[in-house]
N, C-alpha and C positions, 0 to 999 in steps of 0.2 A: 632100705628100712629092714629091720630084722624080722625074722619069722615071728608071727604073733602081733606084729604092728597092724594097725588098721587105718583105713581111710574110707571116705564116703564121697561119691561124686554126684553132683546135681547138675544137669545140663539145662541150658536155656535155648529155646529156638526163636529166632527172629522170623518175622514174616518173609523177609528176603534174606536168607542166610548167606553169609560170606565167611565160611569157615565154621569152626566149632568153638563156642564159648561155654565155659563151665565154672562152677565153684566146687572146689574139692576141700574136704575137711580131713586134716591129717593129725594122727595121734603120734606123739614123739616121746621117747624116753627122756625124762627131764634133764639129765646130764648131757644130752646130745642136742638140745634145742638150738644153741647158737650155731653149731656146725651144720645142722639141717637147714636152718634159715639161710646161712651163707651159701650152701649148695643150691637151694631153691632160687635164691636171688640171682644166681648166675645163669639160670635157664631163660632164654629169650621169650618163651611162651608164657612165662609168669608175668601177669600184668600188675598184680598187687598181692601183698602178703599181710595178714593181720594175725596177731596172737590173741588167744582167748583162754578162758578157764573152762574146766569141766572135762567131759570125755574127749573132746577134740582140742588140740593145742594150737593148731595153725589153720587159718582159712586162707586158701590160695585161689585167686581169680586167674583163670588161665584162658588162653586163646590159641587155637591152632588152625592152620589153613585147611586141613582136611581131616576126616575121621581117622585115617591111617596115621597122620602126624599126632593126633590127639592120643591114640592108642600107644604110640611110641613114647610120648611124654609120660603117660601113666606108668609105663614099664620103667622109665628112668627114675621117676619119683619113688617107686617101690624099691628100687635098688639102693637108695640112699641109706647109709647106716644111721641108725638112731630111731 
């Protein structure tokens, strides 16, 4: 994602956690939406993608086995152009 792009992460804790689950809200430059969705869809940690209106363009449900893997996924998402 380009400088100035934004996203927000909300985490959910289970009583008996098995990895990290979260919902992240992603802002996309309109002309890049299809490419961003295609790239996100190829990430195995992405469980679901939803498009929306308003400040955020994509809602991504994600799941990673560890906090380190979750952090790596967020870095990958931030590097997507658009």
